[in-house]
Wavefront OBJ file of the C-alpha trace (Angstrom):
o trace
v -38.569 -59.555 41.794
v -36.548 -58.049 38.933
v -32.955 -59.107 38.267
v -30.363 -56.572 39.383
v -27.923 -55.663 36.619
v -26.372 -52.743 38.481
v -26.579 -51.859 42.133
v -27.639 -48.211 42.728
v -24.273 -47.512 44.350
v -22.282 -48.781 41.369
v -20.707 -46.288 38.922
v -22.656 -47.683 35.947
v -25.925 -46.844 37.651
v -24.863 -43.204 38.100
v -23.635 -43.005 34.481
v -26.961 -44.322 33.164
v -28.836 -41.770 35.229
v -26.627 -39.012 33.804
v -27.144 -40.210 30.190
v -30.888 -40.356 30.734
v -30.969 -36.816 32.133
v -28.835 -35.325 29.308
v -30.855 -37.085 26.604
v -34.105 -35.691 28.005
v -32.649 -32.163 28.220
v -31.297 -32.215 24.635
v -34.529 -33.586 23.223
v -36.554 -30.958 25.082
v -34.317 -28.123 23.883
v -34.433 -29.257 20.276
v -38.211 -29.516 20.186
v -39.380 -26.762 22.504
v -36.668 -24.117 22.847
v -37.405 -21.105 20.549
v -33.754 -20.030 20.623
v -32.435 -23.323 19.270
v -35.335 -23.698 16.864
v -34.439 -20.327 15.366
v -31.134 -21.742 14.111
v -32.827 -24.446 12.055
v -33.768 -23.666 8.449
v -34.501 -26.317 5.863
v -33.553 -24.317 2.760
v -30.941 -21.735 1.872
v -29.914 -19.562 -1.092
v -26.851 -17.337 -1.469
v -26.316 -14.604 -4.045
v -22.696 -13.575 -4.631
v -23.106 -10.348 -6.559
v -19.465 -10.256 -7.650
v -20.122 -13.310 -9.853
v -21.034 -12.655 -13.456
v -24.632 -13.276 -14.446
v -26.164 -13.389 -10.977
v -28.247 -10.234 -11.472
v -29.516 -11.543 -14.827
v -31.778 -13.937 -12.895
v -33.273 -11.209 -10.698
v -36.165 -8.960 -11.771
v -35.578 -5.223 -11.511
v -37.600 -2.873 -9.333
v -38.158 0.819 -10.002
v -36.016 2.494 -12.664
v -35.351 0.200 -15.617
v -32.712 2.203 -17.499
v -29.327 0.558 -18.088
v -27.492 2.932 -15.741
v -29.737 2.396 -12.716
v -28.746 -1.221 -11.931
v -25.396 -2.616 -13.067
v -23.230 -5.522 -11.986
v -19.542 -4.920 -11.282
v -16.686 -7.118 -10.087
v -17.555 -6.076 -6.499
v -21.340 -6.327 -6.510
v -24.587 -4.947 -7.880
v -24.471 -1.151 -8.111
v -27.737 0.790 -7.868
v -27.834 4.460 -8.752
v -30.580 7.079 -8.618
v -29.688 10.499 -10.029
v -31.091 13.831 -8.969
v -32.124 14.413 -12.573
v -34.246 11.246 -12.645
v -37.936 12.049 -12.686
v -38.557 9.412 -10.083
v -39.257 9.492 -6.369
v -39.156 5.943 -5.082
v -36.601 3.149 -4.651
v -34.755 1.133 -7.285
v -33.096 -2.253 -7.050
v -33.314 -6.013 -7.570
v -35.946 -8.538 -6.482
v -35.156 -12.016 -5.180
v -37.176 -14.428 -7.395
v -38.476 -16.427 -4.422
v -41.272 -16.578 -1.864
v -40.880 -17.792 1.711
v -42.992 -19.668 4.236
v -42.487 -20.056 7.971
v -39.434 -18.827 9.854
v -36.732 -17.088 7.833
v -33.510 -15.100 8.009
v -32.418 -12.586 5.359
v -28.860 -11.205 5.449
v -27.331 -8.668 3.040
v -24.033 -6.767 2.857
v -24.071 -3.226 1.478
v -21.779 -0.292 0.785
v -22.819 3.330 0.257
v -20.779 4.798 -2.612
v -22.338 8.264 -2.768
v -24.887 9.881 -0.475
v -25.140 13.669 -0.168
v -27.738 15.012 2.229
v -31.082 15.049 0.385
v -33.025 18.316 0.159
v -35.979 16.713 1.947
v -37.948 13.483 2.089
v -37.788 10.709 4.671
v -34.193 9.611 4.047
v -31.983 8.439 1.195
v -29.692 5.404 1.240
v -29.795 1.587 1.187
v -32.779 -0.562 2.149
v -34.065 -4.134 2.336
v -37.827 -4.452 1.858
v -39.846 -7.600 2.661
v -43.502 -7.688 1.591
v -45.899 -9.983 3.487
v -48.897 -11.715 1.931
v -51.486 -9.811 3.998
v -50.344 -6.462 2.535
v -47.956 -5.530 5.352
v -44.243 -4.992 4.814
v -41.049 -4.437 6.786
v -37.911 -2.586 5.764
v -34.424 -2.085 7.173
v -32.707 1.093 6.002
v -29.376 2.852 6.347
v -30.135 6.441 5.325
v -29.065 10.063 5.482
v -31.733 12.645 6.227
v -32.109 16.249 5.103
v -30.605 17.562 8.352
v -27.474 15.454 7.800
v -28.325 12.790 10.375
v -27.218 9.280 9.421
v -29.331 6.525 10.905
v -30.488 2.931 10.741
v -34.270 2.706 10.410
v -36.121 -0.466 11.465
v -39.510 0.076 9.880
v -42.744 -1.898 9.697
v -46.000 -1.048 7.963
v -48.977 -3.158 9.041
v -51.937 -3.501 6.692
v -55.317 -2.327 8.028
v -58.175 -4.747 7.503
v -60.614 -3.704 4.740
v -58.408 -0.716 3.882
v -55.522 0.135 1.582
v -53.877 2.133 4.378
v -50.998 0.878 6.540
v -49.951 1.682 10.102
v -46.299 2.763 10.052
v -43.934 2.337 12.980
v -40.159 2.911 13.118
v -37.172 2.603 15.431
v -34.013 4.603 14.707
v -30.368 4.152 15.663
v -27.537 6.553 14.849
v -24.978 5.097 12.424
v -22.241 6.722 10.355
v -21.005 3.459 8.780
v -20.791 3.527 5.001
v -20.694 -0.280 4.821
v -22.166 -3.084 6.892
v -24.582 -5.999 7.046
v -28.324 -5.902 7.635
v -30.202 -8.937 8.919
v -33.930 -9.588 9.324
v -35.052 -12.739 11.177
v -38.656 -13.841 11.670
v -39.394 -16.567 14.238
v -43.102 -17.173 14.609
v -44.681 -13.712 14.783
v -41.510 -11.976 16.011
v -39.089 -10.219 13.675
v -35.610 -9.047 14.667
v -33.668 -6.253 12.952
v -29.911 -6.714 13.453
v -26.879 -4.880 12.113
v -23.133 -5.466 11.990
v -20.416 -3.069 10.879
v -17.815 -3.785 8.212
v -15.105 -3.950 10.910
v -17.037 -6.476 13.065
v -18.998 -8.566 10.527
v -19.788 -11.398 12.956
v -21.022 -9.181 15.794
v -24.660 -8.205 15.264
v -26.379 -5.487 17.261
v -30.109 -5.787 17.864
v -31.802 -2.635 16.591
v -35.389 -3.704 17.088
v -37.642 -6.658 17.896
v -41.357 -6.470 17.138
v -44.391 -8.511 16.073
v -45.447 -9.015 12.449
v -47.920 -11.271 10.608
v -46.866 -14.894 10.056
v -48.179 -14.997 6.477
v -46.146 -16.046 3.437
v -43.444 -13.657 2.171
v -44.268 -12.565 -1.384
v -41.400 -10.262 -2.218
v -37.875 -9.340 -1.078
v -35.892 -6.552 -2.689
v -32.530 -4.841 -2.193
v -32.648 -1.196 -3.182
v -31.296 2.290 -3.182
v -33.943 4.765 -2.046
v -34.180 8.516 -2.414
v -36.858 9.103 0.228
v -39.459 10.359 -2.259
v -37.454 13.372 -3.328
v -35.102 13.930 -6.244
v -31.533 13.443 -5.022
v -28.358 11.482 -5.818
v -27.934 8.022 -4.285
v -25.424 5.297 -5.178
v -25.406 1.976 -3.309
v -23.603 -1.326 -3.817
v -24.916 -4.687 -2.563
v -22.188 -7.315 -2.256
v -23.799 -10.428 -0.789
v -27.317 -11.700 -0.114
v -28.380 -14.818 1.820
v -31.866 -16.225 2.379
v -32.601 -19.033 4.847
v -36.143 -20.264 5.464
v -38.331 -23.167 6.474
v -39.592 -23.223 2.888
v -38.468 -21.386 -0.256
v -40.908 -21.539 -3.158
v -41.190 -20.291 -6.748
v -37.442 -20.303 -7.123
v -36.036 -19.930 -10.640
v -33.997 -22.830 -11.984
v -30.912 -20.684 -12.469
v -30.864 -19.122 -9.019
v -27.219 -19.359 -7.891
v -25.730 -21.400 -5.068
v -28.893 -23.031 -3.805
v -28.432 -25.403 -0.892
v -31.823 -27.032 -0.127
v -32.644 -29.122 2.931
v -29.845 -27.980 5.230
v -30.658 -29.513 8.625
v -29.465 -28.139 11.953
v -27.071 -29.836 14.322
v -29.716 -29.531 17.019
v -32.189 -31.546 14.953
v -29.733 -34.363 14.361
v -28.762 -34.320 18.048
v -32.407 -34.749 19.004
v -32.867 -37.745 16.715
v -29.584 -39.230 17.978
v -30.862 -39.043 21.553
v -33.923 -41.187 20.825
v -32.048 -44.552 20.688
v -30.235 -43.672 23.921
v -33.545 -42.856 25.580
v -35.065 -46.135 24.449
v -32.099 -48.160 25.747
v -32.145 -46.429 29.126
v -35.941 -46.651 29.477
v -35.940 -50.387 28.823
v -32.972 -51.020 31.124
v -34.286 -49.042 34.094
v -37.013 -51.588 34.984
v -34.338 -54.256 35.226
v -32.209 -52.063 37.449
v -34.954 -51.516 40.031
v -36.794 -54.152 42.060
l 1 2 3 4 5 6 7 8 9 10 11 12 13 14 15 16 17 18 19 20 21 22 23 24 25 26 27 28 29 30 31 32 33 34 35 36 37 38 39 40 41 42 43 44 45 46 47 48 49 50 51 52 53 54 55 56 57 58 59 60 61 62 63 64 65 66 67 68 69 70 71 72 73 74 75 76 77 78 79 80 81 82 83 84 85 86 87 88 89 90 91 92 93 94 95 96 97 98 99 100 101 102 103 104 105 106 107 108 109 110 111 112 113 114 115 116 117 118 119 120 121 122 123 124 125 126 127 128 129 130 131 132 133 134 135 136 137 138 139 140 141 142 143 144 145 146 147 148 149 150 151 152 153 154 155 156 157 158 159 160 161 162 163 164 165 166 167 168 169 170 171 172 173 174 175 176 177 178 179 180 181 182 183 184 185 186 187 188 189 190 191 192 193 194 195 196 197 198 199 200 201 202 203 204 205 206 207 208 209 210 211 212 213 214 215 216 217 218 219 220 221 222 223 224 225 226 227 228 229 230 231 232 233 234 235 236 237 238 239 240 241 242 243 244 245 246 247 248 249 250 251 252 253 254 255 256 257 258 259 260 261 262 263 264 265 266 267 268 269 270 271 272 273 274 275 276 277 278 279 280 281 282 283 284 285 286
């Protein structure tokens, strides 16, 4: 017969049962719950575009003239003129690649955006290119008919073909400034948006499936929708969080590697409690 340390009716017995139950629940949540796992990223980079020299470490995309991409005291300003013989997007590229789960957040402001004479929409966009040839983009654009919308777009690569399958979700938005966020957890990507007035309140625009391959390319741009028109956009802040960030330049600003989540530390902290309770329970029972 085992020695009784606590009688089942004693308060200490009930407390130990409660500790055991809570430890099991916390450990399960930290290891299995997709929601809590989504908050855990090992590496993080922030780009404050109002700081001098930040854009110098970022390759340019699209137009390369000195007026197209400039850094000001408020952010990086990207301008496409109607007179430019160019029908694509222009901007800056983050000098990194990502693996696993990630979250990309960027604040923008539209400085000038008349209705374009045609095309698929002019404005601000984040573009993320995936290793298999697919890409996703999140856009705040104005269309030829004057409509102002958020566009959550994905283009999936077709096997053995250079073509892509395009798919979009639209949401009306007249905001000239806000924050776009793209989060991939496993094979699911979420497009979220917050206004300038409510920066901490994100609205889900779309949730869809994408490939889980490595991310090769992230860019912040102004786009003219493949037609000659005037567009002027300012990006103020850019944050990347991911399970793994690779090919990062030495001078990339404000890098904070290996940032662990509170949930992860809670899970590890529960292990000693579990061990103590497991070893004590046989002595409690006959």
